[in-house]
C-alpha positions in Angstrom: -44.2 139.6 151.9 -47.8 138.8 151.5 -48.8 135.4 150.3 -50.3 135.1 146.9 -53.0 132.7 145.6 -50.6 129.8 145.6 -49.8 130.3 149.3 -46.2 131.4 148.6 -44.8 134.7 149.8 -43.2 137.1 147.4 -40.2 135.7 145.6 -40.4 132.3 147.4 -41.1 129.2 145.4 -41.5 125.6 146.4 -38.3 123.5 146.0 -39.1 120.6 143.9 -37.3 117.6 145.3 -36.5 114.8 142.9 -34.2 111.9 142.6 -31.1 113.9 141.6 -29.3 112.6 144.8 -29.0 109.3 143.1 -27.7 110.6 139.7 -24.4 111.8 138.5 -25.0 114.5 135.8 -21.5 116.0 135.3 -19.4 112.9 135.3 -18.4 113.1 139.0 -20.6 113.3 142.1 -18.3 115.8 143.7 -18.6 118.2 140.8 -22.4 117.7 140.9 -22.3 118.7 144.6 -20.2 121.7 143.9 -22.5 122.8 141.1 -25.5 122.4 143.4 -23.7 124.5 146.0 -22.8 127.3 143.5 -26.4 127.5 142.3 -27.8 127.6 145.9 -25.3 130.3 146.9 -26.3 132.3 143.8 -30.0 132.1 145.0 -29.0 133.2 148.5 -27.0 136.2 147.1 -30.0 137.3 144.9 -32.4 136.9 147.8 -30.2 139.1 150.0 -29.9 141.7 147.2 -33.6 141.8 146.7 -34.2 142.2 150.5 -31.7 145.1 150.6 -33.6 146.7 147.7 -36.8 146.5 149.7 -35.1 147.9 152.8 -33.7 150.8 150.8 -37.1 151.6 149.3 -38.8 151.5 152.8 -36.1 153.7 154.3 -36.6 156.2 151.4 -40.3 156.3 151.7 -40.9 155.8 155.5 -37.6 156.7 157.1 -37.7 153.6 159.2 -38.0 149.9 158.6 -39.4 147.0 160.6 -39.2 143.3 159.8 -43.0 143.3 159.4 -42.7 146.1 156.8 -40.1 144.1 154.9 -42.2 140.9 155.0 -45.4 142.8 153.9 -43.8 144.7 151.1 -45.4 144.3 147.7 -43.2 145.5 144.8 -44.7 147.5 142.0 -44.9 146.1 138.5 -41.9 148.3 137.5 -39.9 147.0 140.4 -40.7 143.4 139.6 -39.6 143.9 135.9 -36.5 145.8 137.0 -35.6 143.0 139.5 -36.1 140.4 136.8 -33.7 142.2 134.5 -31.1 142.6 137.3 -31.5 139.0 138.3 -30.9 137.9 134.7 -27.8 140.2 134.5 -26.5 138.6 137.7 -27.1 135.1 136.4 -25.4 135.9 133.1 -22.4 137.5 134.9 -22.0 134.7 137.5 -22.9 131.6 135.5 -21.7 132.4 131.9 -18.3 131.0 132.8 -19.9 127.5 132.7 -20.6 127.9 129.0 -17.0 128.7 128.1 -15.2 126.4 125.7 -12.4 124.8 127.6 -11.3 122.2 125.1 -7.8 123.7 124.8 -7.4 124.4 128.5 -4.3 122.9 130.1 -4.1 121.1 133.3 -3.4 123.0 136.5 0.3 123.4 136.8 0.9 122.9 133.1 3.9 124.5 131.6 1.9 125.5 128.5 1.0 129.2 129.0 -2.5 128.7 127.5 -2.8 132.4 126.7 -5.5 133.6 124.3 -6.9 130.1 123.6 -10.5 131.0 124.5 
C-alpha cells in the first residue's frame, strides 16, 4: 500500500507504547495480558481479512496478483467505507461479550444451572 502524508501505509498505524506494562487494569495482570492478546489477535484477523479483500479485488480486475500489487493497492472511498462498516460489525460480534452482565454467573463447575440469567 502506498504511504500517505503521515508516512504510514494503508491501514497501518503507529502503535503508541505507554506505561501499561506497569499497570493492572482488570484486577489481575494475567487477565490484562489475556485481554491484550485477544485485542491483538482481533487486529491480526481483521488485517488478514482486509488483505484477502484486496487479493480478491485484484484477481477479479487483473486475473493475477503480485505482492507488489497488493502493497500498492489504494481502496476506493466506497471500499474504505464498506471496510469500516465490516470492521465495526466484526468488533461488535467478537468483543460484545465483554459488555455482558455476568453478576449472576456461577463459578465454573457450579451445580446451579444458571440458565436464562442473562
